[in-house]
C-alpha positions in Angstrom: -140.5 8.8 9.4 -138.8 5.5 9.2 -141.8 4.6 6.4 -141.6 7.4 4.9 -137.9 7.3 4.4 -138.0 3.5 2.9 -140.8 4.4 0.6 -138.0 7.6 -0.6 -135.8 4.4 -0.6 -137.7 1.9 -2.7 -138.2 5.1 -5.3 -134.8 5.9 -5.7 -133.4 2.4 -6.4 -136.8 1.9 -8.8 -134.9 5.2 -10.4 -131.4 3.8 -10.6 -132.7 0.8 -12.5 -135.5 1.7 -14.2 -134.6 1.5 -17.8 -137.8 2.1 -20.0 -139.4 5.2 -22.1 -139.6 8.1 -20.1 -135.6 7.5 -18.4 -134.1 10.7 -18.4 -137.1 12.6 -16.9 -137.5 9.3 -14.3 -133.8 10.0 -13.4 -133.8 13.8 -13.8 -136.8 14.9 -11.4 -138.8 11.8 -9.6 -134.9 11.3 -8.6 -135.3 14.2 -6.6 -138.4 13.8 -5.6 -137.5 10.8 -3.7 -134.3 11.9 -2.8 -135.8 15.3 -1.4 -138.9 12.6 1.1 -135.6 11.2 2.2 -133.8 14.4 3.7 -137.1 15.0 5.4 -137.7 11.5 7.0 -134.0 12.0 8.2 -134.4 15.2 9.0 -137.6 14.2 11.1 -135.8 11.5 12.6 -133.1 13.6 14.0 -134.5 16.8 15.0 -137.9 17.2 17.2 -139.7 19.9 15.5 -142.2 21.4 14.1 -143.9 19.7 10.5 -143.2 23.6 9.4 -139.5 24.2 10.7 -138.3 20.5 8.8 -140.5 21.5 5.1 -138.3 24.4 5.1 -135.0 22.9 6.8 -135.7 20.3 3.6 -136.1 23.5 0.9 -133.2 25.1 2.5 -131.1 21.7 2.0 -132.8 21.4 -1.7 -132.1 25.4 -2.4 -128.8 24.8 -1.1 -128.2 21.8 -4.0 -129.1 23.4 -6.8 -127.0 26.7 -5.6 -123.6 24.8 -5.1 -124.7 23.4 -8.8 -125.1 27.0 -10.5 -121.7 28.3 -8.5 -120.2 25.2 -10.0 -119.4 23.9 -6.7 -120.2 19.9 -6.7 -118.1 17.9 -4.4 -115.7 15.2 -6.5 -116.6 11.3 -7.4 -119.7 10.0 -5.5 -120.3 13.1 -3.5 -121.5 14.9 -7.6 -123.8 12.0 -8.2 -125.7 12.2 -5.9 -126.4 16.2 -5.0 -125.8 16.6 -9.6 -123.9 18.6 -11.3 -125.8 20.9 -13.4 -128.4 23.3 -12.5 -132.2 22.8 -13.7 -134.3 24.9 -12.5 -136.8 22.3 -13.2 -135.3 20.2 -10.0 -136.6 23.3 -7.9 -140.5 22.0 -9.3 -139.2 18.8 -8.1 -137.9 19.3 -4.8 -141.4 21.1 -3.6 -143.2 17.9 -4.9 -140.8 15.7 -2.7 -141.4 18.3 0.4 -145.3 18.3 -0.5 -145.4 14.5 -1.2 -143.7 14.3 2.8 -145.5 16.7 4.4 -148.4 14.6 2.9 -147.1 11.6 4.7 -146.4 12.9 7.6 -150.3 14.9 8.2 -151.6 11.8 7.0 -150.4 9.6 9.5 -151.1 12.5 12.1 -154.3 12.1 11.3 -154.7 8.5 11.3 -153.3 8.4 15.0 -155.7 11.1 16.3 -158.5 9.1 14.9 -160.0 6.5 17.9 -160.0 3.2 18.1 
């Protein structure tokens, strides 16, 4: 989970400093993918449970962020930057991609640990 979190942070840093073509897409959606991966990794470090429960919890957190944007409740200042201020249905797709990527990462590592030798 530490490595997954590190990868998510590297992707997030890339998004923050990227100034090339497609910047609105990268900033808007790749950042959501990496944020969701980071939440999954963070939950994995704090909560010893099944991958399915972590997946559901991560998806619920992501959905809550979008819900709060829809109803107009976003934290002021830095909090608003972190969770966003405007609802976008495509964010839910990005969140789902992030959850699937994190889950695939975990399953790949579990399979690698199960291999002999």
